[in-house]
N, C-alpha and C positions, 0 to 999 in steps of 0.2 A: 391292656386292661384285662381283668379276669372275667371269664364268662364260660358258661356250660356249652355254649354253641360257637363253633368256628364259623368263619365266613363261609357263605354258600359257595358250592364249586361251580354252579351255573346260575345265571340270572336272566330272566325273560321278561318282556313287557307284553302283556296279552290284552288285546282289545278286540272289539267286534262290532258288526252292524253300523257301519259308518253311513250306508244308504245315500251316497252322493247322487245328486241329480244334475242334469244339464242346465247351464245357465240360459241358454238360447229359448228352451221351451218352458222352463219352470222359474226363471229367475234364480236358479240356484236353491230355492226353498223346497221343503218337503212338507206337504199338507198345510201350505201357506204360512206356517208359523215356526217351522223348524229350519234352522240354517246349518246343515251338516258339516259345511266347511268350517264355519266360525267355531262350531262346537269342538271339532277335531284340533284346530289350531289352538284353542284355548286349553285342550287337553295336554298338548305338547309343551305349551308355555309353562303350565303348572308342573308338569313333569320334570322339565329341565331345571327347576329351582332345586331339585333333590340333589343335582350334580352326580346322579348315578349312572352307570354305563352298562345297559343290558347287552347281552350277547346277540339277542335276536328280538325282533318285534314280530309277534304272531297275530295275525287278523283272521279271525274265525268266521269269514263269510259275509254275505250281503254288503258287499263293498259298494256296489251301485244299486240304487233302488230299482230301476228298470233296465239295467244293462246297457246304458248309452255310452259310447266310446268316450265322449267328451268327460263324462263323470268319471270314468276310470282314470283318465289322464290326469284330472285334477286332484284326485285322491292319491295317486301314485306321486305326483309332485310334492305334495305336502308331507306325505310319509317318509319318502326317500330323502328329502331335505334334513329331516330330524335323524334319520337312521344314519346319514353320513357324519352328523355331528357326533354320534355316539360310537361310530365304528360298528354298527350293528348290522346283522343281516335282516332282510325283510322277507317274511313267509306269509304268503297269501293263501287263503282258502276259499273255495267256492261256496256260495249260499244259494238259497232258493230263489232269491231275487237276482241273482247274476246271470248273465248271459255267457255261455262257454266260449263261444268263438270271440266275442269282444273281450273276455277276461284274458284269454291267451294272447291276443294281439296287443291290447293296450295296457295290460299290467305286467305279463310276463315278457313281452316283446318278441314273441315268436309267432310262427304261422298259426292262423286260426285253426281250431280243431273242435270237433263235438265229443271228443273222448273225455272220460272222467279224468280230472286232475288229481291223480294219486302220486305221491313222490315222497322221497326220504332226504333228510338233511342230517349231516354229521356236524353236531355243535361241539367239537373238540371232546369227543367221547360221549355226549348225550345224543341219542338218536331221536330226531323229531319226525314222526310219520304223519303225512297229510293225507287225509281220506276224504274224497268227494261224496258227500252223501246226498247229492241233489238229483232229482228227477226232472229232466226238462219239460216245462209246462205245468209242473205240480209244485206244491208248497210243502208237502209231507217229504220225508227222506227215506232212503233205503241204501243198502249195499248189495251189490250183485254177487252171484257165486264167484264170478271171475275175480272181483275185488277182494273177496274173503280169501280166496285161494292165494292171491298175490301177497296178502297181509300175513297169511300164514307162513308163506316162504321167507318173507322179510323177518318175521319173528323167531324163526327156526334157529337162527344164530343170535344170541344175546349180545348186546352193545355193552361196551366198556361201563358206562354209567347208567345203563338202563335206557328205556324208551318212553317217550311222551306222544300220545295221539293227539292231533289237532283236527277238528272236524266242526261242521256248522250244527248239525242236529245232534244235541246232546241226549245221551241215553238215560234221560231223567223223567220222573213224574212231575206234572205240572199242576197247580191248584187252579189254573185259568182253562175255562171251557174252549177257548180260542186256540190255544196251544195244543191242546189234545187232539185236535182235528189235524194238526200238521207236524206230528211227532215223527220220530224215527221208527220205521216199522221193522217187524222181524227181529227184534233186539236179541232174542235167544241165540240166533246163529251167530251174531257179532260176538256175544259173551262166550260161546264155545271157543272161538278162535283165540280171544285174548286171554282167557282165564288160565292162571298158572304160568304165564310168560313173564318177560321182563318189563313189561308196560307198567309204569309207576304213577301215571296220571293222565287224565283225558281232559283236553281243553275243548270247550264249546261255546257257541253263542246261541242266536236264533230266538231266545226268550225275550230279549229286551229287559232282563232283570237279572240280577246276580243271584246264584244259588249253587249249592254244593250237595253232593250225595255220593253214593258208591254204586259201581256196577261191576259185577263180576269179581268182587272183591277189591276193585281199584277206585281210587278217589276220582270224582269227577268235579271240575270247576267250570262254572259258566260265567263268562264276563257279560255284563249288561252291555247296552248300546251306547254309543257316543252320539247318536241322532236324537232319538226319543225313547222313553221307557214305558213299560207297562204298569199300569197301577193295580197293585194287588189287593186293594181295599174295595174293589167294586163287587157287586152282588153277583154270585154265580148264576149263569155262565157268561155274564156280560164281559165286555172288554173296553178299555179306556187307554189310549195312548196319551201320554202327558209330556210336555216340553220341560222336563226337569228331572232330577235325581240321576242324571248320567254319570257313569263311573267306568274305570278300567281296572285291571288286576296286574299286580306284581306276582311273579313267579320265581321262587328261590329254591333251588335243588341242592339239597344236601346229600351226604353219603347214605343216610338212613331215612330221609323224609323230604317231602315236597311241601313247601309253605306257599299258600295262595293268600294274597292280601287285596282287598277291594279299597280303591281309592276314589272318592268323589271328585267330580270335575268342577271347577269354580273356586272362588275366594269366599270366605266366611269370616264373621267377626272374630277377633283375637280375645281368647280368655286369659292367656299368659304366654310368655315366651322364655326360652332358655337358650342362649347362644351356644354355638358349638364349643367355644373356649370355656365357658362356665361348666358345661356338661363334662368336658375332658378333665377339668379340674376336680369336679365333684367325683368322678369315677376313680380318680387318683387317691381319694381319701380312704381311710380305714373305715370300716363299718360303723364304729362309734362316732367318728367324725361326720360321716354321711348322715347318721340319725340326728345329731346335734344341728346340722346345717338345715335339714328338713323341718325340725321343730322350730328353729328360729325364724324360718321363712313362713310358717304357718302362723306364728304369733304376730308377725309384721303385718300379714294380710288382715288381721282381725285387730 
């Protein structure tokens, strides 16, 4: 088929803020009404219908709500099962609700550590840099001098297809008073390190709603939560978490651009359908034939 856009060179699945809790102490429920595991499983069930194969699954923090080992083990089981079906790598980021020692041991399967989890992934030429913006015992975020120096060293040599940074606290403004208390601090220092480098996009979480912005001239994409979301219709500076409107993001990386798509979790009433076979036949038509087919379809509907 003819199109101005070729297939994406890289394809990632970006989700955030799963906030799993232990079954033993909470019955697996968050705030008594949210079932984080059921929501995540529903997300993957919906995604699998698309029959697409992401290169990696990126989770931008707050994997567990209170850092319980059992919660990490359960979320890892759910995610790795789906990742195996896609042949995708799983990339974890630390969030302010996570516990570093339990994160290392129960998600990464290594010795516990209290060191920030900063690492680099090579996704067939696309470099994905994980930054740990968490501050133990706090909900706001920061990047230390040592972390920024490490990042500068990593970015000193451009990657074949550029770099994407994944972190929990996104460098974006929020209309919610609650979020402003817990944002990433000293953002100018971060901007000075990444400005003019090969960083093509920044992936974040933390906010519990989807949003997009730019930072140091670089696009920022925030994935909403799979557990619960923030209501942006509340009167400032109030906050209201809601058990609905959860979503995840698709990230398509092209030669000259990065496309971020927000996908709601769940099933909704059907307005119309078009099978893959019919769409393929439609795309094979000439422009005149396509117009005639569309006009005929509209007339039949009325």
